[in-house]
C-alpha positions in Angstrom: -12.8 8.7 129.0 -11.0 5.7 127.5 -13.2 3.1 125.8 -13.3 -0.3 127.4 -14.0 -2.1 124.2 -11.1 -4.0 122.7 -9.8 -3.0 119.4 -11.3 -5.0 116.4 -9.3 -7.8 115.2 -8.8 -8.8 111.5 -12.0 -11.0 111.5 -14.2 -8.1 112.7 -13.1 -6.0 109.7 -15.2 -8.3 107.6 -14.4 -11.1 105.1 -14.0 -10.2 101.5 -17.0 -11.2 99.2 -15.0 -14.1 97.8 -14.6 -15.7 101.3 -18.2 -15.0 102.2 -19.3 -16.6 99.0 -17.0 -19.6 99.5 -18.5 -19.9 103.1 -21.9 -19.8 101.6 -21.1 -22.6 98.9 -19.7 -24.7 101.8 -22.8 -24.1 103.8 -25.0 -25.1 100.9 -23.0 -28.4 100.4 -23.5 -29.0 104.1 -27.3 -28.5 104.0 -27.6 -30.7 100.9 -25.6 -33.6 102.6 -27.9 -33.4 105.6 -30.9 -33.2 103.6 -29.7 -36.3 101.5 -29.2 -38.2 104.9 -32.7 -37.3 105.8 -33.9 -38.7 102.5 -32.0 -41.9 102.9 -33.4 -42.4 106.4 -37.0 -41.8 105.1 -36.5 -44.1 102.0 -35.0 -46.7 104.3 -38.0 -46.5 106.6 -40.4 -46.8 103.9 -38.8 -49.5 101.8 -36.9 -51.5 104.4 -33.9 -52.6 102.2 -32.0 -55.7 102.5 -29.0 -53.8 103.4 -30.4 -51.7 106.2 -26.9 -51.2 107.7 -25.4 -49.9 104.5 -28.3 -47.3 104.2 -28.1 -46.1 107.8 -24.1 -46.1 107.5 -24.5 -43.9 104.4 -26.9 -41.5 106.1 -24.6 -41.2 109.1 -21.6 -40.5 106.9 -23.7 -37.8 105.1 -24.6 -36.2 108.5 -21.1 -36.3 109.7 -19.7 -34.7 106.5 -22.6 -32.2 106.4 -22.0 -31.1 110.0 -18.1 -30.8 109.4 -18.7 -28.7 106.4 -21.2 -26.4 108.3 -18.6 -25.9 110.9 -15.9 -25.2 108.3 -18.4 -22.8 106.5 -18.6 -20.8 109.9 -14.9 -20.9 110.3 -14.3 -19.5 106.8 -16.8 -16.8 107.4 -14.9 -16.0 110.6 -11.6 -15.8 108.6 -10.0 -18.8 110.3 -7.1 -19.4 108.0 -6.8 -23.2 109.0 -10.4 -23.9 107.7 -9.3 -23.5 104.0 -7.3 -26.6 103.8 -9.9 -29.2 104.9 -12.4 -27.3 102.6 -10.1 -27.7 99.7 -9.5 -31.4 100.5 -13.3 -32.0 100.6 -13.8 -30.3 97.3 -11.0 -32.3 95.7 -12.8 -35.5 96.9 -16.1 -34.2 95.5 -14.6 -34.1 92.0 -14.4 -37.7 91.4 -17.7 -38.2 93.2 -19.4 -35.8 90.7 -17.6 -37.5 87.7 -18.9 -40.8 89.0 -22.5 -39.6 89.1 -22.3 -38.2 85.6 -21.0 -41.5 84.5 -23.7 -43.3 86.4 -26.4 -41.4 84.6 -27.1 -38.9 87.2 -25.9 -36.0 85.2 -27.6 -33.1 86.7 -26.6 -34.1 90.3 -23.1 -35.0 89.1 -22.8 -31.6 87.4 -24.1 -29.7 90.4 -21.5 -31.5 92.5 -18.7 -30.5 90.1 -19.9 -27.0 89.7 -20.1 -26.4 93.4 -16.6 -28.1 93.9 -15.0 -26.0 91.1 -16.5 -22.8 92.3 -15.4 -23.4 95.8 -11.8 -24.1 94.6 -11.8 -21.1 92.6 -13.2 -18.8 95.3 -10.7 -20.0 97.9 -7.8 -19.3 95.7 -8.7 -15.8 94.5 -6.1 -13.1 95.5 -8.6 -11.6 97.9 -9.3 -14.8 99.5 -5.6 -15.7 99.9 -4.7 -12.3 101.3 -7.6 -12.6 103.9 -6.7 -16.3 104.9 -2.9 -16.2 104.5 -2.0 -14.5 107.7 
C-alpha cells in the first residue's frame, strides 16, 4: 500500500548544529530586547521622565526588533535561506552598539552584545551553515 505522506523536504532532514545554535543566539537576542523593552516601560511608569515619548519610542523599537529577531530565529531553524541576510545585517548593526556601550562605561553589556554578534556571524558563515542555507 503506497504511503500518502509526502517525502521529507530539506528542512525536515534537520538543521546542522551551527544553524540551530545561530537560531538560538538570535532567539536569545530577541528575548533580551523584549525584556529590555519591558524594563524601559516599567522604569518609565515609576519615574515618569521628562521625555516620556522618547522612552516609549525606545521600548516600541526594542519590541519591534525583538519580534523581528524572534521570527528570523524561527526561520533560521527552519532552514529558510532568506533569513540569513537580515540576521547578518542586524549583527553588523549590533557591533557599533556594543562598542558604544563599552565606551559609555557599560562594559559588561557592551561585551555581551559584541560576543553575541561575533558568535552569530561566525556561526552563520561556517561551511556547514553555508551548505545548509545556500540552496
